Rosetta silent file (secondary structure, phi, psi, omega in degrees, C-alpha in Angstrom):
SEQUENCE: MEKIISCININKTYDGLKVLKGINLEIRSGEIVAIVGPSGAGKTTLLQIIGTLDEPDKVHNSSLIIDSIDVKKMNQSSFASFRNQNLGFIFQFHELLPEFTALENVCIPGWIGKRKQKELKQSAKELLNLIGLSDRLNHKPQELSGGEQQRVAVARALINQPKIILADEPSGNLDTENANALHKIFFEVRDKFGTTFIIVTHNESLANMADRKIILRDGEINI
SCORE:     score description
SCORE:     0.000 S_00000001
   1 L     0.000  130.111 -175.482    8.035  -17.960   -0.890 S_00000001
   2 L   -71.394  149.597  176.918    7.495  -17.518    2.902 S_00000001
   3 E   -74.592  130.751 -177.400    4.256  -16.232    4.284 S_00000001
   4 E  -108.467  -28.660  179.696    4.343  -12.446    5.289 S_00000001
   5 E  -127.103  139.980  173.842    0.725  -11.752    6.104 S_00000001
   6 E  -130.895  113.467  172.158   -1.871  -13.963    7.890 S_00000001
   7 E  -111.112  114.009 -175.741   -5.454  -12.858    8.411 S_00000001
   8 E  -112.485  121.257  169.476   -7.391  -15.244   10.511 S_00000001
   9 E    57.258   46.689 -178.766  -11.169  -14.845   11.168 S_00000001
  10 E   -82.795  125.279  174.701  -11.158  -10.986   10.442 S_00000001
  11 E  -124.103  147.894  174.530  -14.455   -9.387   11.082 S_00000001
  12 E  -143.310  129.892  179.306  -15.555   -5.761   10.894 S_00000001
  13 E  -124.253  134.565  170.298  -18.907   -4.082   11.856 S_00000001
  14 E  -127.567  125.141  177.693  -19.831   -0.447   11.422 S_00000001
  15 L    44.083   48.044  174.553  -23.110    0.792   13.056 S_00000001
  16 L    89.335  -13.314 -173.360  -24.547   -2.803   13.168 S_00000001
  17 E   -94.556  119.674  178.957  -23.624   -3.519    9.535 S_00000001
  18 E   -74.483  105.405  178.145  -21.194   -6.506    9.121 S_00000001
  19 E   -85.864  -42.051  171.178  -18.724   -5.318    6.538 S_00000001
  20 E  -116.354  125.601 -174.286  -16.151   -8.246    6.918 S_00000001
  21 E  -117.677   79.085  170.143  -17.354  -11.710    7.715 S_00000001
  22 E    76.915   48.814 -178.955  -14.621  -14.032    8.880 S_00000001
  23 E   -80.364  133.690  174.319  -11.903  -13.279    6.371 S_00000001
  24 E  -126.215  118.239 -170.144   -9.095  -15.779    6.178 S_00000001
  25 E  -150.751  133.741  170.015   -6.219  -14.875    3.966 S_00000001
  26 E  -119.379  140.752  177.002   -2.474  -15.612    3.547 S_00000001
  27 E  -129.376  141.534 -175.406   -0.151  -13.692    1.473 S_00000001
  28 E   -97.781  148.341  174.425    3.447  -14.682    0.625 S_00000001
  29 L   -46.532  122.829  173.775    6.609  -12.466    0.605 S_00000001
  30 L    98.915  -13.497 -171.188    7.206  -10.933   -2.689 S_00000001
  31 L   -76.664  148.706  165.514    3.654  -11.575   -3.998 S_00000001
  32 E  -112.651  112.336 -175.480    1.514   -9.065   -5.928 S_00000001
  33 E  -119.878  128.679  174.377   -2.075   -9.606   -4.931 S_00000001
  34 E  -101.777  135.471  176.129   -5.115   -7.661   -6.333 S_00000001
  35 E  -107.041  117.396 -170.318   -8.252   -7.475   -4.232 S_00000001
  36 E  -125.399  170.541  176.129  -11.190   -7.020   -6.556 S_00000001
  37 L   143.930  168.575  179.713  -14.959   -7.042   -6.191 S_00000001
  38 L   -58.722  156.358  169.943  -18.111   -4.720   -6.363 S_00000001
  39 L   -64.838  148.973 -172.975  -18.174   -1.419   -4.458 S_00000001
  40 L    76.374   11.194  175.524  -19.191   -1.890   -0.897 S_00000001
  41 L   -72.793  -20.121 -177.798  -17.655   -5.318   -0.725 S_00000001
  42 L   104.736   19.009  177.343  -15.240   -4.474    2.099 S_00000001
  43 H   -63.644  -51.203 -177.722  -12.029   -4.119   -0.003 S_00000001
  44 H   -70.494  -37.391  177.599  -10.897   -0.916    1.451 S_00000001
  45 H   -58.408  -45.774  178.759  -11.853   -1.893    4.943 S_00000001
  46 H   -65.641  -43.855  176.656   -9.683   -5.035    4.605 S_00000001
  47 H   -55.614  -43.868 -174.672   -6.847   -3.031    3.235 S_00000001
  48 H   -68.742  -39.161 -179.589   -7.029   -0.453    6.081 S_00000001
  49 H   -64.404  -47.950  177.606   -7.028   -3.337    8.686 S_00000001
  50 H   -60.095  -34.319 -179.822   -4.055   -5.040    7.206 S_00000001
  51 L   -79.308    7.570 -172.961   -2.343   -1.575    7.146 S_00000001
  52 L    54.420   28.857 -179.263   -3.184   -1.079   10.793 S_00000001
  53 L   -93.875  -22.772  175.500   -5.219    2.078    9.970 S_00000001
  54 L  -137.509  153.912  177.625   -8.298    0.334   11.366 S_00000001
  55 L  -101.282  134.097  177.103   -8.979   -2.333   13.867 S_00000001
  56 L   -69.984  172.404  176.186  -11.061   -5.439   13.271 S_00000001
  57 L   -70.326  148.298  173.191  -13.809   -6.517   15.706 S_00000001
  58 L   -81.610  101.966 -176.660  -12.682   -8.307   18.767 S_00000001
  59 L  -126.278  154.123  176.024  -13.879  -11.781   18.122 S_00000001
  60 L   -58.518  142.879  167.500  -12.619  -15.330   19.253 S_00000001
  61 L    66.432   35.062  177.429   -9.849  -17.012   17.376 S_00000001
  62 L  -106.644  138.570  178.803   -9.152  -13.755   15.297 S_00000001
  63 E  -154.184  149.209  173.533   -5.644  -12.704   14.570 S_00000001
  64 E  -125.027  106.112  179.355   -3.547  -10.468   12.167 S_00000001
  65 E  -110.592  127.742 -177.976    0.060  -11.533   11.745 S_00000001
  66 E  -124.237  111.172  176.891    2.409   -9.275    9.733 S_00000001
  67 L    58.309   43.038  175.706    6.011  -10.444    9.262 S_00000001
  68 L    76.357    5.913  172.888    5.692  -12.787   12.293 S_00000001
  69 E  -105.033  126.579 -179.874    4.198  -10.003   14.565 S_00000001
  70 E   -81.886   98.400 -171.841    0.872  -10.425   16.005 S_00000001
  71 H   -57.867  -33.360 -170.655   -0.583   -6.889   15.300 S_00000001
  72 H   -68.093  -17.721  179.748   -3.615   -7.369   17.533 S_00000001
  73 H   -90.737   -3.833 -177.410   -1.294   -7.591   20.548 S_00000001
  74 L   -82.051  150.389 -178.448    0.379   -4.324   19.896 S_00000001
  75 L   -92.723  164.231 -172.203   -0.503   -1.214   21.919 S_00000001
  76 H   -54.933  -39.913 -176.101   -1.642    2.084   20.196 S_00000001
  77 H   -57.787  -32.606 -174.949    1.784    3.702   20.708 S_00000001
  78 H   -78.799  -21.702 -172.434    3.491    1.021   18.689 S_00000001
  79 H   -52.910  -54.433 -171.437    1.281    1.328   15.661 S_00000001
  80 H   -64.000  -36.596  173.656    2.778    4.449   14.114 S_00000001
  81 H   -68.076  -38.507 -175.683    6.304    3.233   14.422 S_00000001
  82 H   -62.671  -49.513 -172.125    5.315   -0.291   13.074 S_00000001
  83 H   -68.022  -39.580 -174.753    3.660    1.372    9.978 S_00000001
  84 H   -64.645  -44.055 -166.323    6.572    3.842    9.366 S_00000001
  85 H   -88.101  -28.385 -169.531    9.092    0.970    9.367 S_00000001
  86 H  -116.864  -19.832 -171.190    7.155   -1.921    7.649 S_00000001
  87 E  -131.334  142.742  175.316    4.442   -0.531    5.526 S_00000001
  88 E  -122.147  148.205 -171.216    4.096    1.857    2.480 S_00000001
  89 E  -126.638  135.586  172.749    0.781    3.324    1.351 S_00000001
  90 E  -126.355  122.053 -177.732   -0.310    4.508   -2.107 S_00000001
  91 E  -112.146  165.792 -175.405   -3.800    6.117   -2.479 S_00000001
  92 L   -55.909  -40.669 -175.457   -5.922    6.983   -5.389 S_00000001
  93 L  -104.968   32.288  170.021   -5.293   10.819   -5.100 S_00000001
  94 L    54.799  -42.813  177.034   -1.594   10.558   -4.241 S_00000001
  95 L    65.525   41.445 -179.160   -1.977   12.857   -1.134 S_00000001
  96 L   -84.837  148.831 -178.076    1.197   14.764   -1.840 S_00000001
  97 L   -89.370  118.444 -169.330    1.742   18.025    0.350 S_00000001
  98 L   -61.942  -25.773 -176.069    1.454   20.933   -2.164 S_00000001
  99 L   -87.722   -0.792 -179.445    4.045   23.096   -0.450 S_00000001
 100 L  -109.907  153.039  176.552    6.841   20.542   -0.698 S_00000001
 101 L   -69.358  164.255  171.657    8.933   19.547   -3.762 S_00000001
 102 H   -51.509  -50.837 -178.300    8.818   15.987   -5.169 S_00000001
 103 H   -65.429  -35.038  176.954   12.070   15.129   -3.401 S_00000001
 104 H   -71.987  -32.672  175.199   10.813   16.548   -0.147 S_00000001
 105 H   -69.299  -33.496  175.785    7.443   14.649   -0.355 S_00000001
 106 H   -57.928  -41.101 -175.790    9.506   11.457   -0.819 S_00000001
 107 H   -81.677  -12.745 -172.598   11.520   12.149    2.226 S_00000001
 108 H   -54.680  -44.792  175.848    8.621   12.739    4.530 S_00000001
 109 H   -65.699  -28.806 -175.833    8.285    9.166    5.900 S_00000001
 110 H   -73.150  -39.878  167.426   11.988    9.121    6.372 S_00000001
 111 H   -64.389  -38.715  179.264   11.827   12.406    8.524 S_00000001
 112 H   -65.957  -31.944  178.792    9.140   10.902   10.630 S_00000001
 113 L   -88.132    7.152  175.520   11.442    7.861   11.131 S_00000001
 114 L    64.106   30.878  178.165   14.318   10.181   12.125 S_00000001
 115 L   -74.532  159.126 -176.983   16.653    8.965    9.394 S_00000001
 116 L   -70.218  129.735 -171.488   19.967   10.697    8.711 S_00000001
 117 H   -55.059  -43.441  178.757   19.312   13.569    6.250 S_00000001
 118 H   -57.088  -48.692 -169.379   22.296   12.954    3.836 S_00000001
 119 H   -78.559  -32.294  173.192   21.391    9.321    3.375 S_00000001
 120 H   -63.613  -49.991  176.970   17.565    9.985    3.193 S_00000001
 121 H   -62.871  -31.241  176.003   17.998   12.544    0.526 S_00000001
 122 H   -66.708  -46.067  175.234   20.311   10.256   -1.440 S_00000001
 123 H   -62.661  -37.026  178.846   17.821    7.463   -1.243 S_00000001
 124 H   -67.237  -46.080  177.401   14.937    9.695   -2.282 S_00000001
 125 H   -57.058  -40.736 -174.175   16.978   10.840   -5.399 S_00000001
 126 H   -63.932  -45.213 -178.959   17.732    7.190   -6.238 S_00000001
 127 H   -62.081  -49.765 -178.836   14.051    6.208   -6.027 S_00000001
 128 H   -60.401  -38.293  174.556   12.935    9.201   -8.206 S_00000001
 129 H   -63.199  -39.842  176.185   15.461    8.212  -10.760 S_00000001
 130 H   -53.845  -43.757 -171.474   14.253    4.659  -10.688 S_00000001
 131 L   -98.564   21.479  169.722   10.744    5.660  -11.608 S_00000001
 132 L    82.873   30.768 -176.684   11.881    8.191  -14.271 S_00000001
 133 L  -124.930   19.384 -171.220   11.668   11.427  -12.365 S_00000001
 134 H   -60.247  -22.594  176.407   15.271   12.433  -11.892 S_00000001
 135 H   -90.968    5.102 -176.731   14.554   15.710  -13.732 S_00000001
 136 H  -122.477   25.010 -175.626   11.584   16.609  -11.555 S_00000001
 137 L   -62.890  -36.336 -172.910   13.150   16.642   -8.012 S_00000001
 138 L  -107.140   22.454  178.001   12.475   20.130   -7.293 S_00000001
 139 L   -94.082  144.282 -179.023    9.045   20.480   -8.901 S_00000001
 140 L   -90.981  156.732 -179.561    5.970   20.963   -6.506 S_00000001
 141 H   -40.984  -47.006 -170.071    2.855   18.758   -7.109 S_00000001
 142 H   -71.860   -8.965  178.140    1.034   21.361   -9.062 S_00000001
 143 H  -100.196    4.153 -176.011    3.892   21.466  -11.649 S_00000001
 144 L  -115.431  147.976  171.839    3.681   17.662  -12.178 S_00000001
 145 L   -65.212  169.839 -175.848    1.159   15.630  -14.284 S_00000001
 146 H   -62.145  -52.162 -169.767   -1.261   13.233  -12.543 S_00000001
 147 H   -57.509  -37.241  173.895    0.898   10.272  -13.673 S_00000001
 148 H   -65.291  -38.950 -176.143    3.978   12.016  -12.234 S_00000001
 149 H   -66.007  -37.766  179.809    2.379   12.891   -8.961 S_00000001
 150 H   -72.920  -24.742  172.909    1.452    9.225   -8.563 S_00000001
 151 H   -75.684  -26.023  164.765    4.953    8.072   -9.270 S_00000001
 152 H   -61.013  -45.581 -179.286    6.158   10.380   -6.580 S_00000001
 153 H   -62.805  -29.324 -177.795    3.653    8.773   -4.224 S_00000001
 154 H   -76.589  -41.138  177.431    5.168    5.320   -5.085 S_00000001
 155 H   -59.723  -44.998  177.215    8.650    6.615   -4.322 S_00000001
 156 H   -51.734  -46.369 -175.122    7.294    8.026   -0.964 S_00000001
 157 H   -66.245  -29.825 -173.411    5.849    4.692   -0.153 S_00000001
 158 H   -91.755  -10.869 -163.173    9.176    2.957   -0.880 S_00000001
 159 L   -64.189  -27.276  177.976   11.515    5.335    0.939 S_00000001
 160 L  -100.608   20.439 -178.071   11.831    3.451    4.235 S_00000001
 161 L    50.757   38.330 -178.778   12.180    0.161    2.394 S_00000001
 162 L   -57.785  154.963 -175.870    8.996   -1.422    3.677 S_00000001
 163 L   -91.453  -15.186 -178.560    8.455   -5.091    2.984 S_00000001
 164 E  -132.512  128.825  165.548    4.740   -4.401    2.137 S_00000001
 165 E  -103.090  135.122  174.192    2.988   -1.818   -0.050 S_00000001
 166 E  -119.904  130.321 -169.770   -0.691   -1.364    0.239 S_00000001
 167 E  -127.780  126.973  174.879   -2.384    0.481   -2.596 S_00000001
 168 E  -111.100  104.168  179.228   -6.038    1.652   -2.743 S_00000001
 169 L    50.225   51.731 -171.665   -7.168    2.173   -6.314 S_00000001
 170 L   -59.474  -34.669 -175.865   -3.527    3.563   -7.255 S_00000001
 171 L  -112.157   15.366  179.566   -4.467    4.058  -10.920 S_00000001
 172 L   -61.097  -20.735 -174.096   -8.152    4.951  -10.482 S_00000001
 173 L  -113.717   10.495  179.299   -7.546    8.567  -11.292 S_00000001
 174 L  -104.839  151.796  168.105   -5.169    7.962  -14.261 S_00000001
 175 L   -69.844  166.601 -176.738   -5.629    7.598  -17.885 S_00000001
 176 H   -55.870  -44.610 -172.745   -4.831    4.275  -19.615 S_00000001
 177 H   -71.689  -33.800  173.847   -1.347    5.134  -20.683 S_00000001
 178 H   -79.240  -28.525 -178.413   -0.281    6.413  -17.129 S_00000001
 179 H   -65.495  -51.750 -177.277   -2.157    3.602  -15.416 S_00000001
 180 H   -55.193  -46.322 -177.846   -0.185    1.047  -17.542 S_00000001
 181 H   -62.151  -37.908 -178.624    3.110    2.838  -16.823 S_00000001
 182 H   -72.053  -43.500 -177.703    2.364    2.880  -12.991 S_00000001
 183 H   -66.577  -36.334  178.932    1.498   -0.891  -13.016 S_00000001
 184 H   -68.856  -23.346  174.850    4.749   -1.708  -14.749 S_00000001
 185 H   -72.446  -36.101  177.263    6.615    0.182  -12.050 S_00000001
 186 H   -52.032  -51.408 -175.403    4.896   -2.030   -9.396 S_00000001
 187 H   -71.740  -37.502  171.229    6.347   -5.161  -10.919 S_00000001
 188 H   -58.924  -43.376 -178.247    9.775   -3.533  -11.545 S_00000001
 189 H   -66.996  -45.380 -178.029    9.858   -2.560   -7.772 S_00000001
 190 H   -64.587  -40.440 -176.823    8.804   -6.050   -6.711 S_00000001
 191 H   -70.591  -31.652 -178.305   11.494   -7.679   -8.901 S_00000001
 192 H   -77.433  -41.456 -166.801   14.180   -5.255   -7.636 S_00000001
 193 H  -119.581    0.958 -179.020   13.440   -5.073   -3.931 S_00000001
 194 L    68.098   18.984 -175.808   11.233   -8.163   -3.353 S_00000001
 195 L   -71.400  139.637  174.215    8.371   -5.945   -2.030 S_00000001
 196 E   -86.812  138.826 -178.359    4.897   -7.452   -1.447 S_00000001
 197 E  -122.767  126.548  165.122    2.027   -5.544   -2.986 S_00000001
 198 E  -115.869  121.919 -168.703   -1.625   -5.627   -1.969 S_00000001
 199 E  -126.416  120.109  168.447   -3.733   -3.689   -4.301 S_00000001
 200 E   -85.424  122.267 -166.966   -7.279   -2.864   -4.188 S_00000001
 201 L  -153.517  145.210  170.577   -8.441   -2.191   -7.728 S_00000001
 202 L   -97.219  -13.284 -176.910  -11.243   -1.919  -10.278 S_00000001
 203 L   -74.203  104.984 -172.885   -8.755   -1.977  -13.092 S_00000001
 204 H   -55.912  -36.811  179.404   -9.133   -5.412  -14.742 S_00000001
 205 H   -56.946  -47.473  174.795   -5.815   -5.143  -16.527 S_00000001
 206 H   -63.046  -43.310  177.038   -3.944   -4.746  -13.265 S_00000001
 207 H   -61.397  -38.353  174.354   -5.868   -7.362  -11.548 S_00000001
 208 H   -68.999  -29.368  175.510   -5.124   -9.840  -14.319 S_00000001
 209 H   -64.998  -36.715 -169.473   -1.454   -8.961  -14.183 S_00000001
 210 L   -59.213  152.438 -179.255   -1.195   -9.741  -10.532 S_00000001
 211 L   -63.453  -33.516 -171.575    0.304  -13.061   -9.178 S_00000001
 212 E  -149.415  135.235  174.430   -3.142  -13.657   -7.473 S_00000001
 213 E  -113.003  124.197  178.411   -6.563  -12.221   -7.622 S_00000001
 214 E  -109.588  126.912 -175.603   -8.846  -12.235   -4.665 S_00000001
 215 E   -98.850  118.573  179.508  -12.532  -11.660   -5.159 S_00000001
 216 E  -104.803  129.860 -177.161  -14.366   -9.953   -2.223 S_00000001
 217 E  -146.126  121.322  179.337  -18.098  -10.012   -2.348 S_00000001
 218 L    53.102   41.362  172.867  -20.475   -9.064    0.545 S_00000001
 219 L    73.156   14.764  178.311  -17.617   -8.978    3.000 S_00000001
 220 E  -131.063  149.384  171.803  -16.548  -12.593    2.181 S_00000001
 221 E   -73.093  127.720 -176.682  -13.813  -14.019   -0.085 S_00000001
 222 L   -95.130   99.044 -174.818  -15.437  -15.443   -3.168 S_00000001
 223 L   -93.922    0.000    0.000  -13.540  -18.675   -4.075 S_00000001
């Protein structure tokens, strides 16, 4: 598998506290990688930097390459478009908009990307069918269970066919049964679309299922 992400000497400091200390990490296309470690180790910070939601410190010989693009050389106006086209995000609390239906929530990244409405709606229906929610298209988040809401969030992350999905504690708010069902979906999506997953998790079962487990401790990768 070819390399899709390369982090070289990634550092991050908040208010004088060094959160990331020279992270070097390569991730291959189609890989499912779990990032684990104690709270405060820098896991979410690293995920946010890879997702271009935060910037690393400006230090010598530091770079972040995503799908052959040097992200650190991009200007601010390019980041939103880059994220919309290349990255999908799944959060612990799904972050669905309550006034929209499941179908509409899934369509949101496509609307932002100005995709054709008919094609977008069809793609959203196909994704919701893939994850077992074909009968819930017109239900709003409050009418869905926690597991169903998180599956809608997965479909939303996939709607623009990103090469990379970044997930921050995606099953942290779910019971064991729903968590296991969600984890199964990740592997089915990877096998069907070749999507790369980077997952920050405290769930040992999910971490052990991943192709690779990266342990982060005190801002450094623990080998």
